[in-house]
N, C-alpha and C positions, 0 to 999 in steps of 0.2 A: 762649859759643856752643857750645863742646865739650860742656858739661853738657846743653844742650837737645838736641844731636844724639844724645848717648848715651841720653837718656830716650826720644827718638823711636824710635831703633833698637830699644831694649829693648821698647817698647810694640808695635812691629810684630812683633817676634819672638814676644812673648807671645801676641798675637792669632793669629798663624799657627800656633803650637803648639796653642792651644786649639781652633782650627778643625779642625786635623788630628785631635785627640782626639775631637771631636764626630763627624767624618766616620767615623773608625774605629769608634766605638760604633754609629753608624747602620748601617754595613756589617755589623757583628757581629749586630745585631738582625735585619737583612734575611736574612742567612745562616741564622740560627736559624729564622726563619719558613719559608724555602725548604726547609730540611731537614725540618721538621715536616710541611709540605705533601707532600713526596715520600714520607715515611713513611706518612702517612695515605692517599695515593693508591695506594700499593703494596698495601694490604690492603682497600681500599674494596670491590672486587668479590668478594673472598673471602666476603663476607656472602651473596652470591647463590649462589656455588658451594656453600656449606655450608648454605644456607637458615637463616642465623643473623642475624636482624635486629639483635641487640645490637652486632655489629661495625659495621653501617651507622649505627645510631643514635649510636654513640660518636664519629662523625666530625663531628657537628653540635652547635652551641651550643644551649642550651635555648630561646633566643629566636630560633631560625633561621627563615628563610622559604625554601622550595624553590619556585622559579618555573618550572614546566615549560611548554612551548609549548602553546598552544590550550586552556588551562585556568586556573582560578583558582589563586593562590598558596596553598600550605599553610604556615601559620605557627604558631609556638608549640611547646610541649613535645611535642606529638604529631605534629608535621609529619614528622619523619623516619620514625617507625613507620608513619604513614599512607601515606607515599610508598613505603616498602619493600613494603608489602602490595600496593599497586597494581602496582608494577613486577614483583613476583614472581608474583602470582596472575593478573593481567589481561594484562600485557604479555608475561609468560613470560620475563623477563630472567634469564639464568643466569650470565653472565660479561661482562667488558668490560675496557677499558683507558683510561687517560688519558695524554695527552702534554701536558705543560706547555710552553707556548711563551714565556711571560713572566710575571714577578712584579713588580708595581709597588708602591711605597710605601717607608716608612722602617723598617718592622718593629717599631714601638713598640706600636701598639694595633690597627691594621688593615693588611692588605695585600690587593691584588687579584691573583688568578691568572687568566691567560688561557690557553686551550688547546683541544685537540681530544679527542673521545671516540669510542669504538667500543663497540657492545653486541652480545652474542652470545646465541643460544638454547641449548637443552640439547644440541644436536648440534654446537655450536661454529660454527654458521653466522652470518655477519654479518647482524644484524637492521637496524641503523641506525648512522649516524655523524653527527657534528656538531661544533659548537663550544660553548664555555662561558665564562662569567665567574663567578668565585666570589670573594666578599668574605669574607676570613678575619678572625676576631676572636681576639685574645689573651685567653684566659679563665684563671681559676685552675686549670682542668684542662688548660691548654695551648691551642695553636692549634686552633680549631674553625671549621667553615663557618658563616657567619652569613647570607649571602645566596647562593643557588645558582641561577643562571639559565643555561639551555641551550636550544639549538634544533638541529634536524636540518639536514643539508646536502641532504637529498632533497626534491624538490618534493612539495607536498601534493596528493594525488589525491582529488578529490571524487567 
């Protein structure tokens, strides 16, 4: 009986230890993703300040889709450059900020970021604000935006 008890206790301890290691690895993966998101978000709007689309484009995966409100999604390798041109030339976006409110997932392949955004014109006047969901993808080049969906908090005026 003592031998069975010892084996049972050993098995329980082994599984508890293995579960702890898996949880620790998952937390490490998620922490890595959160850090990469924060670093990307910190320089995202620099692209508009400097009129440098390469900074903006580098935030996105090559197979990304940007899904702005009231228009068709922009998908594929030219999505980020096409969206930058619209935002800079037509919307006259010149700066902005993101506030991440939550990051969901295990950090292995995909995570979802939820947050708020603010956009500013050349005179640093608030143009718009809203909320977003971004599905981030771990790529060979690091964490990149894979699906970017956002909408304004302001009512649409017809």
